[in-house]
C-alpha positions as CSV (number, residue, x, y, z in Angstrom):
1,M,-41.9,34.2,-18.7
2,R,-38.4,34.2,-17.3
3,L,-39.5,32.8,-13.6
4,H,-41.5,30.1,-15.4
5,R,-38.5,29.2,-17.4
6,N,-36.1,29.2,-14.5
7,V,-38.6,26.7,-12.3
8,G,-38.9,24.6,-15.2
9,E,-35.3,24.4,-15.6
10,R,-34.4,23.6,-11.9
11,T,-37.3,21.1,-11.8
12,I,-35.5,19.3,-15.0
13,E,-32.2,18.6,-13.0
14,H,-33.9,17.7,-9.8
15,L,-35.7,15.4,-11.6
16,D,-32.9,14.1,-13.6
17,Y,-30.9,13.7,-10.4
18,I,-33.5,11.8,-8.6
19,G,-34.0,9.8,-11.9
20,S,-30.5,9.0,-11.9
21,L,-30.3,7.8,-8.3
22,N,-33.6,5.5,-9.1
23,I,-31.8,3.8,-12.2
24,Q,-28.9,2.8,-10.0
25,W,-31.1,1.8,-7.2
26,W,-32.8,-0.3,-9.7
27,L,-29.4,-2.0,-11.4
28,T,-28.4,-3.1,-8.1
29,L,-31.4,-4.8,-7.1
30,R,-31.7,-6.5,-10.6
31,A,-28.1,-7.5,-10.1
32,M,-28.9,-9.1,-6.8
33,G,-31.6,-11.0,-8.0
34,Q,-29.5,-12.4,-10.6
35,A,-27.0,-13.3,-8.0
36,L,-29.6,-15.1,-5.8
37,P,-29.4,-18.4,-7.8
38,F,-25.7,-18.7,-7.2
39,I,-25.8,-17.4,-3.7
40,G,-29.2,-19.2,-2.4
41,N,-29.1,-19.7,1.6
42,R,-25.3,-19.2,1.9
43,Y,-26.0,-15.4,2.3
44,R,-26.3,-14.3,5.5
45,W,-29.2,-12.0,5.2
46,R,-29.8,-11.3,9.0
47,A,-26.2,-10.3,9.3
48,T,-26.3,-8.2,6.2
49,V,-29.2,-6.2,7.5
50,K,-27.8,-6.0,11.1
51,Q,-24.7,-4.7,9.5
52,M,-26.9,-2.1,7.2
53,L,-28.6,-0.9,10.5
54,E,-25.4,-0.3,12.7
55,I,-23.3,1.2,9.9
56,G,-26.0,3.4,8.9
57,V,-29.3,4.0,11.0
58,D,-27.5,4.1,14.2
59,A,-24.5,6.5,12.8
60,M,-27.3,9.0,12.1
61,P,-27.3,11.0,15.1
62,M,-23.8,11.6,14.9
63,V,-23.9,12.5,11.5
64,S,-26.7,14.8,11.8
65,L,-25.0,16.4,14.6
66,M,-21.6,16.6,12.5
67,S,-23.8,18.0,9.4
68,I,-25.8,20.6,11.3
69,C,-22.4,22.1,13.1
70,S,-20.8,22.1,9.8
71,G,-23.8,23.7,8.1
72,F,-23.5,26.5,10.5
73,I,-20.2,27.1,10.2
74,L,-20.3,26.9,6.2
75,A,-23.5,29.8,6.2
76,M,-21.8,31.9,8.8
77,Q,-18.2,32.0,6.4
78,G,-20.1,32.0,3.3
79,A,-22.4,34.8,4.8
80,S,-19.3,37.2,5.6
81,E,-17.8,36.5,2.4
82,L,-20.8,36.9,0.1
83,R,-21.9,39.9,2.1
84,R,-18.9,41.9,0.2
85,F,-20.5,41.0,-3.2
86,G,-23.9,41.8,-2.2
87,A,-24.9,38.2,-2.9
88,L,-26.3,37.6,0.5
89,H,-29.1,35.5,-0.5
90,Y,-27.4,32.8,-2.2
91,V,-26.0,31.2,1.3
92,I,-28.9,29.3,1.3
93,E,-28.0,27.5,-2.1
94,L,-24.4,27.4,-0.9
95,V,-25.2,25.6,2.0
96,A,-28.0,23.4,0.0
97,V,-25.9,22.4,-2.5
98,G,-22.5,22.0,-1.0
99,F,-24.0,19.8,1.7
100,T,-26.3,17.7,-0.6
101,R,-23.6,16.9,-3.5
102,E,-20.3,17.7,-1.9
103,L,-19.7,18.0,2.0
104,G,-22.5,15.8,3.2
105,P,-21.5,12.2,1.5
106,L,-18.0,13.1,2.4
107,L,-18.5,13.9,6.2
108,T,-21.0,10.8,6.0
109,A,-18.1,8.6,4.9
110,I,-15.9,10.0,7.2
111,A,-17.9,9.5,10.1
112,V,-19.3,6.0,9.4
113,S,-15.9,5.1,8.7
114,G,-14.3,6.3,12.0
115,R,-17.3,5.1,14.0
116,S,-17.7,1.8,12.1
117,G,-14.4,1.1,11.8
118,S,-13.2,1.3,15.4
119,A,-16.5,-0.7,16.4
120,F,-15.8,-3.5,14.1
121,A,-11.7,-3.5,15.2
122,A,-13.5,-3.5,18.7
123,E,-15.8,-6.6,17.9
124,I,-13.0,-8.5,15.7
125,G,-10.3,-8.1,19.0
126,T,-13.6,-9.5,21.5
127,M,-14.4,-12.4,19.0
128,K,-10.7,-13.4,18.8
129,V,-10.4,-13.6,23.1
130,T,-13.6,-15.4,23.1
131,E,-12.6,-17.9,20.4
132,E,-9.2,-18.2,22.5
133,L,-10.8,-18.6,25.7
134,D,-13.3,-21.3,24.1
135,S,-10.1,-23.3,23.0
136,L,-8.4,-23.0,26.5
137,L,-11.9,-24.2,28.1
138,H,-13.3,-26.8,25.5
139,S,-10.3,-28.0,23.6
140,A,-6.5,-26.7,23.4
141,G,-4.7,-23.8,23.4
142,V,-1.2,-22.8,23.1
143,S,0.1,-19.3,24.5
144,D,3.7,-17.5,25.1
145,L,5.4,-18.0,28.4
146,G,8.5,-15.9,27.5
147,W,7.6,-13.7,30.3
148,R,8.7,-16.3,33.0
149,G,12.5,-16.2,34.2
150,K,14.6,-19.1,35.2
151,I,17.1,-18.9,38.4
152,L,19.7,-21.7,38.5
153,I,21.2,-23.0,42.2
154,T,23.9,-25.2,42.5
155,G,26.3,-26.0,45.2
156,S,26.5,-29.2,47.6
157,D,24.3,-27.1,50.3
158,R,21.7,-25.8,47.9
159,L,18.7,-28.4,49.4
160,R,19.5,-27.2,53.2
161,W,20.0,-23.6,52.0
162,L,17.1,-23.2,50.3
163,N,14.8,-25.2,52.6
164,G,15.5,-22.3,54.8
165,M,15.0,-19.6,52.4
166,V,11.5,-20.3,51.1
167,S,8.1,-21.4,52.5
168,N,7.4,-24.7,51.0
169,A,9.5,-27.8,51.6
170,V,12.5,-28.4,49.3
171,Q,14.5,-31.3,51.1
172,S,11.9,-33.7,51.0
173,L,10.8,-32.7,47.5
174,P,11.1,-35.6,45.3
175,E,13.5,-35.7,42.3
176,G,11.7,-34.2,39.1
177,Q,8.7,-32.5,41.0
178,G,8.2,-29.0,41.7
179,N,6.2,-26.8,44.4
180,Y,5.1,-23.6,44.4
181,S,6.6,-21.1,47.3
182,F,6.6,-18.1,48.7
183,L,9.7,-16.1,49.7
184,L,9.2,-13.8,52.9
185,S,11.1,-11.3,54.7
186,V,12.0,-11.7,58.5
187,Q,8.4,-9.9,58.9
188,G,6.9,-12.6,57.2
189,R,5.9,-10.1,54.3
190,I,5.6,-12.0,50.8
191,Q,8.9,-10.4,48.7
192,G,8.3,-12.5,45.7
193,D,6.8,-16.4,44.8
194,C,8.4,-18.9,42.7
195,Y,8.1,-22.7,41.5
196,V,11.2,-24.3,42.7
197,Y,12.1,-27.9,40.6
198,R,14.3,-30.2,42.0
199,R,16.8,-32.1,39.6
200,A,19.6,-34.0,39.6
201,G,22.3,-31.9,40.3
202,D,20.6,-28.7,40.9
203,L,17.3,-26.5,42.1
204,L,15.9,-24.3,39.4
205,L,13.2,-21.6,40.4
206,D,10.8,-20.4,38.0
207,T,9.6,-17.0,38.6
208,G,8.2,-14.1,36.5
209,Y,11.1,-12.3,34.6
210,D,10.3,-8.8,36.3
211,Q,11.1,-10.7,39.8
212,V,14.1,-12.4,38.9
213,S,17.1,-10.0,40.0
214,T,14.9,-9.1,42.6
215,L,14.8,-12.7,44.0
216,I,18.5,-13.1,43.2
217,R,19.3,-10.1,45.6
218,H,16.9,-11.1,48.1
219,L,18.3,-14.7,48.0
220,D,22.5,-13.6,47.7
221,H,21.8,-11.7,50.9
222,F,21.7,-14.7,53.1
223,V,24.4,-17.0,51.3
224,I,27.1,-16.4,53.7
225,M,29.5,-19.7,54.6
226,D,27.3,-22.3,52.3
227,D,28.4,-23.7,49.3
228,V,25.6,-22.4,47.2
229,E,26.2,-20.5,43.9
230,L,22.8,-18.2,42.3
231,A,22.4,-17.7,38.6
232,D,20.1,-16.2,35.9
233,V,19.8,-18.7,33.1
234,S,16.3,-16.8,31.7
235,R,18.2,-16.6,28.4
236,D,18.9,-20.3,28.2
237,W,15.1,-21.0,28.5
238,T,12.0,-20.2,26.9
239,A,8.5,-21.7,27.4
240,L,4.9,-22.4,26.0
241,S,2.0,-23.1,27.7
242,L,-0.5,-26.1,26.9
243,A,-3.9,-25.8,28.2
244,G,-7.0,-27.4,27.8
245,P,-9.0,-30.5,28.0
246,H,-7.6,-31.6,25.0
247,A,-4.1,-30.8,25.7
248,P,-3.3,-34.5,26.4
249,R,-4.6,-35.4,23.2
250,V,-2.1,-32.8,21.4
251,L,0.7,-34.4,23.5
252,A,0.2,-37.9,22.2
253,T,-0.3,-36.6,18.7
254,L,3.3,-35.7,19.2
255,G,4.2,-38.9,20.7
256,F,4.5,-38.1,24.1
257,V,2.1,-39.7,27.0
258,A,0.9,-36.4,29.0
259,P,2.0,-36.9,32.6
260,E,-0.5,-35.5,35.8
261,A,0.6,-33.2,38.2
262,T,1.3,-35.0,41.4
263,G,-1.5,-33.5,43.9
264,E,0.0,-30.0,44.2
265,N,3.1,-30.6,42.9
266,A,4.2,-30.0,39.4
267,G,6.1,-33.2,37.4
268,M,8.8,-32.5,35.2
269,H,9.6,-35.0,32.3
270,S,12.0,-35.0,29.7
271,A,10.8,-35.6,25.8
272,R,11.7,-34.5,22.4
273,I,9.4,-32.7,20.3
274,G,10.4,-33.5,16.7
275,E,14.6,-32.6,17.0
276,V,14.1,-30.4,19.7
277,A,15.0,-31.8,23.6
278,C,12.1,-30.4,25.9
279,T,11.0,-30.6,29.4
280,I,7.3,-31.0,29.9
281,I,5.9,-29.7,33.2
282,A,2.6,-30.8,34.1
283,A,1.5,-27.6,35.9
284,Y,-0.7,-27.2,38.6
285,H,-4.1,-26.5,37.5
286,V,-7.8,-25.8,38.8
287,S,-10.5,-25.9,35.4
288,V,-8.5,-27.4,32.9
289,P,-5.2,-29.7,32.4
290,R,-2.0,-27.5,31.6
291,Y,1.2,-28.2,30.9
292,E,4.5,-26.0,30.2
293,L,7.3,-26.6,27.4
294,W,10.5,-25.7,28.2
295,F,13.5,-25.5,25.7
296,A,16.4,-23.5,23.9
297,P,14.5,-20.0,22.7
298,E,16.2,-20.7,19.1
299,H,13.4,-23.2,18.6
300,V,10.1,-21.2,19.9
301,E,8.9,-20.8,16.1
302,A,9.0,-24.6,15.4
303,I,7.8,-26.0,18.4
304,W,5.0,-23.1,18.4
305,E,3.9,-24.4,14.8
306,T,4.0,-28.0,15.6
307,L,1.7,-27.5,18.3
308,Q,-0.6,-25.7,15.8
309,A,0.1,-28.7,13.7
310,A,-1.2,-31.2,16.4
311,G,-4.5,-29.1,17.0
312,A,-3.8,-26.3,19.4
313,T,-5.3,-22.7,18.9
314,P,-2.8,-19.9,19.0
315,C,-3.9,-17.9,22.8
316,G,-2.7,-14.4,23.6
317,L,-2.4,-13.0,27.0
318,E,-5.9,-11.7,27.4
319,A,-7.4,-15.2,27.2
320,M,-5.2,-16.6,29.8
321,E,-5.7,-13.8,31.9
322,A,-9.3,-14.6,31.9
323,L,-8.2,-18.2,32.5
324,R,-6.0,-17.2,35.7
325,V,-9.1,-15.1,36.9
326,L,-11.4,-17.9,36.6
327,D,-9.2,-20.3,38.2
328,G,-9.0,-17.8,41.4
329,I,-4.7,-17.9,41.1
330,P,-3.0,-14.4,42.1
331,L,-0.2,-12.9,40.0
332,Y,2.7,-11.4,41.9
333,G,3.1,-7.8,41.1
334,V,-0.6,-7.6,40.2
335,D,-2.4,-9.3,43.1
336,L,0.1,-9.8,45.6
337,N,2.8,-7.2,46.7
338,D,5.5,-7.2,49.1
339,R,3.1,-5.9,52.0
340,D,0.9,-9.1,51.8
341,L,1.0,-12.0,54.3
342,P,1.2,-15.6,53.2
343,Q,-2.4,-16.6,54.9
344,E,-4.0,-13.6,53.5
345,T,-3.5,-15.1,49.8
346,A,-5.5,-18.2,50.2
347,Q,-2.5,-20.1,48.6
348,M,-2.1,-22.7,51.3
349,R,-0.2,-24.7,48.6
350,A,2.9,-22.5,49.2
351,L,3.4,-23.0,52.9
352,S,4.5,-26.2,54.7
353,F,4.5,-26.4,58.2
354,I,6.5,-29.4,59.0
355,K,9.4,-28.9,57.4
356,G,11.2,-26.8,60.1
357,C,12.7,-23.2,60.1
358,Y,12.6,-20.9,57.3
359,L,13.0,-17.1,56.8
360,G,9.7,-15.6,58.1
361,Q,8.5,-18.8,60.1
362,E,7.6,-17.0,63.1
363,I,5.2,-14.8,61.5
364,V,3.7,-17.6,59.5
365,E,3.3,-19.7,62.8
366,R,2.1,-17.3,65.1
367,I,-0.9,-16.6,62.4
368,R,-1.6,-20.4,62.0
369,S,-1.3,-20.5,66.1
370,R,-4.3,-17.5,66.1
371,G,-6.1,-19.0,63.1
372,K,-7.1,-15.6,62.0
373,V,-6.0,-13.2,59.5
374,H,-7.9,-9.7,59.1
375,R,-8.2,-9.4,55.0
376,Q,-8.4,-12.4,52.5
377,F,-7.6,-13.1,49.0
378,R,-11.2,-13.7,47.5
379,Q,-12.5,-14.1,43.9
380,F,-15.7,-11.9,43.3
381,A,-18.9,-11.9,40.6
382,L,-19.4,-8.6,39.8
383,S,-23.2,-7.3,39.1
384,G,-21.5,-4.7,36.6
385,P,-18.9,-3.5,34.4
386,P,-15.7,-3.0,36.4
387,A,-13.9,0.0,37.1
388,T,-10.3,1.1,36.0
389,L,-8.2,-1.3,37.8
390,P,-7.3,-1.4,40.9
391,F,-10.8,0.0,42.6
392,E,-11.8,-0.4,45.9
393,L,-14.6,-2.4,47.6
394,R,-16.8,-0.5,50.0
395,G,-18.9,-1.9,52.7
396,T,-22.0,0.4,54.4
397,D,-19.8,3.5,55.1
398,Q,-15.8,2.8,54.4
399,P,-13.5,1.1,52.3
400,V,-13.2,-2.7,53.0
401,G,-11.5,-4.1,50.1
402,R,-9.6,-3.9,46.7
403,I,-9.9,-5.6,43.2
404,T,-7.0,-6.1,41.6
405,S,-7.8,-8.5,38.5
406,T,-10.9,-8.5,36.4
407,A,-12.2,-10.8,33.4
408,S,-15.2,-10.7,31.5
409,L,-16.5,-14.8,30.4
410,E,-19.5,-14.1,29.1
411,S,-19.2,-16.0,26.1
412,T,-18.6,-19.3,28.4
413,G,-22.2,-18.3,29.9
414,L,-21.0,-16.4,32.9
415,T,-23.1,-13.3,32.7
416,E,-21.4,-11.4,35.8
417,P,-17.4,-10.3,34.9
418,L,-15.5,-12.1,37.7
419,A,-12.6,-10.4,39.6
420,L,-10.0,-11.4,42.4
421,G,-8.9,-9.0,45.2
422,F,-8.8,-9.0,49.3
423,I,-11.7,-8.4,51.6
424,R,-11.6,-7.7,55.2
425,V,-12.6,-10.9,57.0
426,E,-15.1,-9.3,59.2
427,V,-17.0,-8.0,56.4
428,M,-17.7,-11.7,55.1
429,E,-18.1,-13.1,58.6
430,R,-21.1,-10.2,59.2
431,N,-22.4,-10.8,55.7
432,Q,-22.0,-7.3,54.6
433,P,-23.0,-6.0,51.3
434,I,-20.3,-5.2,49.3
435,T,-20.2,-2.2,46.7
436,Y,-18.2,-0.8,44.0
437,D,-18.3,2.1,41.8
438,G,-20.5,0.7,39.2
439,G,-22.2,-2.3,41.0
440,V,-22.4,-4.8,43.8
441,A,-19.6,-7.6,44.3
442,T,-20.5,-11.0,45.6
443,A,-17.6,-13.1,47.2
444,L,-17.8,-16.6,45.7
445,A,-17.1,-19.9,47.8
446,A,-14.9,-21.7,44.7
447,P,-14.2,-20.9,41.1
448,P,-17.5,-21.4,39.2
449,V,-17.8,-24.2,36.6
450,I,-18.3,-23.8,33.3
451,P,-20.5,-26.2,31.3
452,R,-18.8,-28.0,28.8
453,P,-20.7,-28.2,25.4
454,T,-22.6,-31.5,24.3
455,I,-21.8,-32.8,21.1
């Protein structure tokens, strides 16, 4: 009789527990049914089911593994303690009840929140970058250029002197324009890059902030009997980038007719945005129009909010980096360094072959007369996910190149990641296969065209 009573009590307890779960499930279904007339088609049923599967079903392997390992540990620890009291037979109940009612839900909640939370955070970050890149390619995006620095060059000899220091023409550069240049060593190696802007009474060099001190030391070494003064004025300026097909429309909303870049030269124009005096640069671009707005640092918040109100979407560095890789533009310190030669970079817009002598010109002319370099900067399409940067490109049996920048543009319709890097010329001439740890790299003849959405 005692056995029957114990079995009956346990059965009633379990049935009561199962019944309470069914009641809660029924109340939930009834509440959802009552809410349906108010929700209607606005509720995303497919997305809800998808999230339930990702949070619950997909997490089962990890939750099961954690539960099994924790169950073994609890059983071993429980057995060692219960043996002292002669209650070893309670180990099974300890594990069953402990995991069913206490530890199981707790471990499940911790595992699911940790796994799904990190996955959702990564997904939201990816969605944000996708939205920003879409703005840059199809509407207008504004981003920070505070990482750029400025070097001011004054003095009566500034034009002649700088013309002999950089690889592009300075003396023939029209006032109000700028061009891209390399600064070379005597051996013709690239020591840095910059945009040289000619203004009414001075020259302004725009470069990466991390290059400013290096370039000033390099240039100052060659100021001998010249009336030239160099000054770091990076703290006097900050800048924002405005890029995208609708960037001219954003400027027009602010009452400024957007200028166009003059060929490969950038145009410099004065304007006022509200009460703030700005210099607007019509910058060199490949895929979409791009402008830079220079102004005093204390006005950055006001200009940022004004551009957003005019229709520009805030964009971060990751989206701008993807646009740079799409356009195939190298970045000094990442893709280029002081071991590279100008013609290897494929940036012929940085070179002038008619301006006269300048530092490193002998090597540049020697390469031009021979008509060939041993390696070349190219854009690549990768068949698989990229490895950790930088990584090697391999030919049939040896390294043949190096990838320095990558970007995923799957949201734009490009299924393969893009990359920038150097490859040996003979590999391209022989049409040899190029591989890396993770897939095959294909050199592109020109940047891919992103299809614009039809309205």
